[in-house]
N, C-alpha and C positions, 0 to 999 in steps of 0.2 A: 776713499781718499783719506790718507793719514797725515797727521801733523797740522799745525796751525799755519795760517797764511798772513803775509804782510801785503797790504793793499794801499794803493793811492786813490783817494777820492777827490773828484772835482765837483764841488757842491755849489749850487746856485744859492747865493745869499742876497736877500733883499729885505730892507727894513719894513716896507709897507708898499701898498699899491702905487703910491706916488713916487717912491724913491727909485733911483737907478740901481739895478741889480748887477751882480758880477759873479763869476766863478771864483771860488776860493779853494785852494788845495790843502787837503789834510792827509795825514798818515793814519791808517788803521792797522795796527800791528797786533800780532798774536790772536788773530781771529779764527775761531773754531769753524771748520767747514759745516758743522751741525747747527750753527746758529741760523736763525732766520735773518733776512735782510734788515728788519726793524731792530732785532736784537743787536746786530752789528752797529747800527746807528746809535743805539742806547749806549754801547761801550764807548763809541767816539764822543758822545755827549758827556759821559762821565769824565773822560779825560779833559775835555774842554772846561768843564765846571771846576775841576781841580786846579786848572791854570787860570781861573777867574776870567775865562772867555765866554762869550755868549753861545749857548748851545744851539744846535741846528733845529729849527722848528719844522716839524712835519706832523701830518694828521694821522691818527690811528685810534682804534676803539676796540673792536672785538678780537682782532688778531687771529681770526679763524676763517677768513675768506668769506664772511657773510655780509658785512656792512659796507664794504667798498671805500672806507675812509682812507686807507693806506695807498693813496694815489700818487705814485712817483714815476717819473719818466727816466728810465734807467738804460744807459747805453743805447739810446735811440728807440726804445720800446716802452710803451705804457706797461707798468707792472713788471718790467724786466724782460729778458730774452726767452723765457719759457712760456709756452702757450697754456691757456685755460687755467691760470692761477693768478691770484692777487699778490701784491708786493709782500704781504705778511706771510704768504705761503712759499715765497722764494727763499731757498736756502743757499748759504754761501758756498756750498760745494759746486754750485753752478759755475762759479768763477775759479780762476787759478791763481796760484801764488805769484805775486808781483804784478798783477793786473791793475790797470787804471780803470776806474768806474766813474762815469759821468752821471750825475743825479740832478734832475731838473723838476720843476713843477709842471702841471698841465699848462699848455700854451694856448690860450683862447681869450679873446677880448671879453667873452661872456663869463669867463672864470677868472676874475681879477685876483692877483696875488694878495694874500693876507700878510704873509711874512715867509721869507725863505721858500720852502717847498710846499707850503699850505696855500690853497686857493679857495675862494668863495664860490661854492657850487650851488648856491641857493636858487640860481636860475632854474635848475631842474625841479626844485620844490614848487616854484611858481607855475611851471608848465603842468605839473601834476595837479596842482590846485585848480587850474583852469578847466579841467574836464576829466581827470583821471580818477573818477569815482562813479558810484551808482547811487543816485538820489531817489531811492524808493523806500517806502515803509514796508519792510519785509515781514513784520509781525513775528510770530513764533517760528522757531526753526522747523523746516520741513524735513520729512524723511529723505534720506540720501537718494532714494530711487524715485522720488516724486517727479522730478524733471529729468527726462531722459536726454542724455548728451552722448553722441557718438564718441567712441574712445579716441579716434584720430583727432577729433576736434578738442576734446579735453586735454589730450597730450600736447597739442600745439599751443593751447592757451597756457598750460602749465609751463612749458618750455619758455614761453615769452615772459611769464611771471618771474622767472629766475633772474631777470635783470636786476642788478643791485644798484644801478644808478651811480656808478663810480665815475663815469665820464671818460673812460679809456677810449671810447669810440670817438669822442670829440678830440682828444689828444692825438689820436692816430691819424685823423682825417686832415688832409692838406687844406681843406676849407673850413676846418673846425665845425663840421656839421653835427647836429644832435639828432639826426633822423633815425639812427638805429635805436637810441634810447626812447624817443617819442613813439616810434612805431611799435616797439615792444610793449609799452604801457597801454597803447591803444588796442593792440591785438589781444592782450590778456583779458580785456573786458569785452571787446567787440565780437569775439567768437562765441561767447557764452550767452544763453538766453536772457540772463539777468541784465546784460549790458545792451540789449537790442534797443530799448526805447530811446536811449540817448546816443546811439551809435554814430549818427551823422553830425549831430551838434557837438559831440565830444571831439571828433577829429578836427572839425573846423576851429574850435576853441583852442585846442592844444597846439595845433600848427600855427595859429595866429600868435599865441604867446611865445612859441619858439622863435618866430621871426622877430617879434618885439624884443626879445632878449639879445639879439644880435648874432645868433649862430649862422654859419655859412650854409650854402646850398650843397646838396648831395650830387656828386658826379659819378657815382657808382664805381669807385676804384676798388672797393672791397676791403680797404685797410681796417675799417671799423670791425667787420666780422672777424678778420684775421687776428686782431689784438684783443677782442672781447674776452675777459676772463670767464664768462659764463657761456661763451660760444653762441650768442644770439645771432640768428640768421638774417641775411639780407632779404629773404622773402617777406619779412615783416614790413620792410619799406615799400615793397611792391603792393602789399595788401593795404597799407595806409594810403598810398597814392590813389589806389582804386576807390577806397571809401571817400577820400577827399573830393575827387572829381564827381563821384556819384552824388555826394552831398550838394555840390554846386549845381549839378543838373537838376536835382530835385527842387532846390530853392528857386532856380530860374523858372522851371516849369510851373511851380506853385504860384509865383508872382504873376506869370503870364496868364494863368488861369483865373486870376482875380482873387487869389488867396491872401495877397498882401505880404508884407515882410514878416 
């Protein structure tokens, strides 16, 4: 594509979590198709600053598709219309000259708006802190081949570990469910030998924290998988559900057998 583009942006502006937000229309002129979406917003913010207007607030950090901070809802899609990329990897050549682009923050009660397009996603941190770790004294590093792990298991654990916790799954879900994120974090530990001692206590703790944060239930529409920039699979949710109910059965049997709580 050659030549620069002139675009119309409808951007959600909101002072803070308590304020009422609204869409504000801006012009983005002479935008290079080779710019990333965030670079385009930088240009718009420069023009707003020159006019002594408040720049648009949005989150960003690495701008390399690694951190997941660049969480924008663009024309009805988390991270924009292209699959398997984050907003910072979205280039303006995806759009066409004269197009109107609607930009919103993630929509979830568990992700309150900080300002404009930025949301507080610390709920994910609290879920991770509830059980997304291995609390063992590992001592010195073992040889790589000391613990044998089947390749198919290692691959599945690694694929789950690629989740960057951006929250696109929550934004895409009509119920604002966090099941894809939580199941990926549970899977990456639960499949490996090091994660076995806490496998069932982990799933119970993380699911309980997820519910406490106010995320919705999963109804298996598949929107989360379709919009995930790292293509995390729904099979993680099935595996998590299996572990969760196995943990409940184990606990009930243990209590009935006189093991106590």
